C-alpha positions as CSV (number, residue, x, y, z in Angstrom):
1,M,14.5,0.0,10.5
2,I,13.7,3.6,11.2
3,G,10.7,5.7,11.8
4,K,8.2,6.2,14.6
5,V,7.4,3.3,16.8
6,I,3.7,3.4,16.3
7,F,1.7,4.0,13.1
8,A,-2.0,3.8,12.7
9,L,-4.0,3.9,9.5
10,G,-7.5,4.0,10.9
11,V,-10.6,3.8,8.7
12,S,-13.8,5.5,9.5
13,S,-16.0,2.7,8.1
14,S,-14.4,-0.3,6.5
15,L,-10.6,-0.8,6.9
16,A,-8.5,-0.7,10.0
17,F,-4.8,-0.8,9.2
18,M,-2.2,-0.4,12.0
19,G,1.3,-1.4,13.0
20,A,3.3,-1.4,16.2
21,R,6.8,-2.4,16.9
22,V,6.8,-5.2,19.5
23,A,9.9,-6.8,20.9
24,G,12.0,-5.3,18.1
25,K,9.7,-6.4,15.3
26,V,7.0,-4.7,13.4
27,N,3.6,-6.3,14.0
28,M,1.1,-5.4,11.3
29,N,-2.6,-6.1,11.9
30,V,-5.0,-5.4,9.1
31,G,-8.7,-6.2,9.0
32,V,-12.1,-5.1,8.1
33,S,-13.3,-3.1,11.2
34,G,-14.1,0.3,12.3
35,D,-11.9,0.1,15.4
36,T,-8.3,1.0,15.9
37,S,-6.7,0.1,19.2
38,I,-3.8,2.4,18.4
39,S,-4.3,6.0,17.2
40,A,-1.3,8.2,16.6
41,G,-2.4,10.4,13.7
42,V,-0.2,10.3,10.6
43,E,3.2,9.0,11.3
44,L,6.0,7.3,9.5
45,P,6.1,3.5,10.1
46,P,9.4,1.6,10.0
47,L,9.9,-0.8,7.1
48,P,8.7,-4.3,8.0
49,Y,12.1,-5.7,7.0
50,D,15.7,-4.5,6.8
51,Y,16.9,-2.2,4.0
52,T,18.8,-5.1,2.4
53,A,16.0,-7.7,2.8
54,L,14.6,-7.4,-0.7
55,E,17.9,-7.6,-2.6
56,P,18.8,-8.3,-5.3
57,H,15.3,-7.3,-6.5
58,L,15.1,-3.9,-4.8
59,G,18.3,-2.5,-3.4
60,E,19.3,-0.9,-0.1
61,Q,19.7,2.5,-1.7
62,T,16.3,2.3,-3.3
63,L,14.5,1.5,0.0
64,K,16.4,4.2,1.9
65,I,15.6,6.9,-0.6
66,H,12.0,5.8,-1.2
67,H,11.1,5.3,2.5
68,D,13.3,7.8,4.3
69,K,13.0,10.6,1.7
70,H,9.8,10.3,-0.4
71,H,7.5,8.6,2.1
72,A,8.8,10.6,5.0
73,K,8.2,13.9,3.1
74,Y,4.5,13.0,2.4
75,V,4.0,12.3,6.1
76,T,5.8,15.6,7.1
77,V,3.8,17.7,4.7
78,T,0.5,16.1,5.7
79,N,1.2,16.9,9.4
80,A,2.1,20.4,8.6
81,M,-1.1,20.9,6.6
82,V,-3.4,19.6,9.3
83,K,-1.7,21.3,12.2
84,G,-4.1,23.4,14.1
85,T,-7.2,22.0,12.3
86,E,-9.8,19.5,13.4
87,L,-7.8,16.8,11.5
88,E,-4.6,17.4,13.4
89,N,-4.9,14.1,15.3
90,A,-6.9,12.2,12.8
91,D,-5.6,8.9,11.2
92,V,-4.4,9.1,7.7
93,V,-7.4,7.5,6.1
94,T,-9.8,10.0,7.7
95,V,-7.5,12.8,6.5
96,L,-7.4,11.6,2.9
97,R,-11.1,11.0,2.7
98,E,-11.9,14.4,4.2
99,A,-9.5,16.1,1.8
100,Y,-10.7,14.2,-1.3
101,G,-12.4,16.7,-3.7
102,K,-11.8,19.6,-1.3
103,N,-8.1,20.1,-0.8
104,Q,-6.0,18.5,-3.5
105,G,-2.7,19.2,-1.8
106,L,-3.7,17.7,1.5
107,F,-5.2,14.7,-0.3
108,N,-2.1,14.0,-2.4
109,N,0.2,14.0,0.7
110,A,-2.2,12.0,2.9
111,A,-3.0,9.5,0.2
112,Q,0.7,9.0,-0.6
113,S,1.4,8.4,3.1
114,Y,-1.2,5.7,3.1
115,N,-0.3,4.2,-0.3
116,H,3.4,3.8,0.7
117,A,2.7,2.3,4.1
118,F,0.4,-0.2,2.4
119,Y,2.9,-0.9,-0.4
120,W,5.8,-1.8,2.0
121,N,3.6,-4.5,3.6
122,C,2.7,-5.9,0.2
123,M,6.3,-7.1,-0.2
124,K,8.5,-9.5,1.6
125,P,11.8,-11.4,1.1
126,N,11.3,-14.6,-1.0
127,G,7.8,-13.5,-2.0
128,G,5.9,-13.6,-5.2
129,G,4.7,-16.5,-7.3
130,K,1.2,-17.9,-6.9
131,P,-1.0,-17.5,-3.8
132,T,-2.8,-20.4,-2.2
133,G,-5.9,-21.0,-0.1
134,K,-8.8,-18.6,0.2
135,L,-7.1,-15.8,-1.7
136,L,-6.5,-18.0,-4.7
137,E,-10.1,-19.2,-4.6
138,H,-11.3,-15.6,-4.8
139,I,-8.8,-14.8,-7.6
140,E,-10.0,-17.8,-9.7
141,K,-13.7,-16.9,-9.1
142,S,-13.2,-13.3,-10.2
143,F,-10.7,-13.7,-13.0
144,G,-11.0,-17.3,-14.2
145,D,-7.5,-18.3,-13.1
146,F,-4.3,-16.8,-11.6
147,D,-2.6,-16.2,-15.0
148,K,-5.5,-14.0,-16.2
149,F,-5.3,-12.0,-12.9
150,R,-1.6,-11.7,-13.3
151,A,-1.8,-10.4,-16.8
152,E,-4.5,-7.9,-15.9
153,F,-2.5,-6.6,-12.9
154,V,0.7,-6.4,-14.9
155,N,-1.1,-4.5,-17.6
156,A,-2.5,-2.0,-15.0
157,G,1.1,-1.4,-13.8
158,L,2.4,-0.9,-17.3
159,T,-0.3,1.3,-18.6
160,A,-0.6,3.7,-15.6
161,F,0.6,6.8,-17.5
162,G,3.4,8.7,-15.8
163,S,3.3,8.0,-12.1
164,G,0.7,5.8,-10.3
165,W,-0.3,2.6,-8.7
166,A,-1.7,-0.8,-9.7
167,W,-4.3,-2.3,-7.2
168,L,-6.1,-5.5,-6.4
169,V,-9.3,-4.5,-4.7
170,W,-12.1,-6.4,-2.9
171,T,-15.6,-5.1,-3.8
172,P,-19.0,-6.5,-2.9
173,S,-19.2,-7.9,-6.4
174,G,-15.8,-9.6,-6.4
175,L,-12.1,-8.8,-6.8
176,K,-11.1,-6.2,-9.3
177,V,-7.8,-4.8,-10.7
178,S,-7.5,-1.1,-11.0
179,K,-4.9,1.5,-11.7
180,T,-4.7,5.0,-10.2
181,I,-2.6,8.0,-11.3
182,G,-0.7,10.2,-9.0
183,A,-1.8,9.8,-5.4
184,D,-5.3,8.4,-6.0
185,C,-6.3,5.2,-4.2
186,P,-9.3,2.9,-3.9
187,L,-10.2,4.2,-0.5
188,T,-12.1,7.0,-2.1
189,E,-14.5,4.5,-3.7
190,E,-17.4,3.3,-1.5
191,G,-17.1,-0.4,-0.6
192,S,-13.6,-0.9,-2.0
193,I,-11.0,-2.5,0.2
194,P,-7.4,-2.5,-1.1
195,L,-5.7,-6.0,-1.0
196,L,-2.5,-5.4,-2.9
197,T,-0.7,-2.4,-4.5
198,M,2.3,-1.9,-6.6
199,D,4.0,1.4,-6.8
200,V,4.9,2.4,-10.4
201,W,6.3,5.9,-9.7
202,E,9.8,5.9,-11.1
203,H,11.4,6.4,-7.8
204,A,10.2,3.0,-6.7
205,Y,12.4,1.2,-9.2
206,Y,14.7,3.5,-11.2
207,L,17.9,2.9,-9.3
208,N,17.5,-0.8,-10.0
209,Y,15.8,-0.9,-13.4
210,Q,16.1,2.6,-14.9
211,N,13.3,3.0,-17.4
212,M,12.5,-0.7,-17.6
213,R,9.2,-0.6,-15.7
214,N,8.2,-3.9,-17.3
215,T,11.2,-5.7,-15.7
216,Y,10.3,-4.2,-12.3
217,V,6.7,-5.3,-12.6
218,D,7.6,-8.9,-13.5
219,V,10.1,-9.0,-10.6
220,F,7.5,-7.6,-8.2
221,M,5.0,-10.3,-9.2
222,D,7.5,-13.2,-9.3
223,N,9.7,-12.4,-6.3
224,L,8.3,-9.8,-4.0
225,V,4.5,-10.0,-3.4
226,N,3.6,-10.8,0.2
227,W,0.5,-13.0,-0.5
228,D,0.1,-13.7,3.2
229,F,-0.5,-10.0,3.9
230,V,-2.7,-9.7,0.9
231,E,-5.0,-12.5,2.0
232,K,-5.3,-11.0,5.5
233,Q,-6.9,-7.9,3.9
234,L,-10.0,-9.9,2.8
235,P,-13.1,-9.2,4.8
236,A,-13.8,-11.8,7.5
237,N,-17.0,-12.9,5.8
238,A,-15.5,-13.1,2.3
């Protein structure tokens, strides 16, 4: 694992997302709160697993290039753009929200810093399949059953034109699937809390699956999703 030791994604009103390396491991705590006990601006978190941990589904080279090059560049550019401004020490969610609709370049880089940090935690070795417990109850209530949710989420990933993201989002009216293009993310929508994301930019999967996005999407759902992490993103009163 590489990267800075501490990474905080603070949220001004609804979501607090942070990670810290403790005793050699990455400890991620995500909840619905306005408080962040760790604040370090926009930094690059280490992967929450080894580079080879997701093989054979996503290879070592894919993770090294994706994390160490693409994700790292978004963080570097974000910090360069906020240097000397009132946002210099702000967390990444504050930066992306302040930039939204005002400074597209800053928004793109800050949002991609957030999106990638969230994406890494949405995967784990031996993941995927069907969730259980409270999360499954919410999925069944909102979509009818898991298979209907899966079909809708997969379709969002396959129909995001060009580069983008598929999302499962909590809203006050229930869970929803959405897709965003480029760097856009649900944090710009009032009341929306991201639960799960899938990166469908080509650099996320091309070394393993070339142009076969549909294969990558199926593999993500069947073998990679970290449902434990996803469930922890639900509001405490959900």
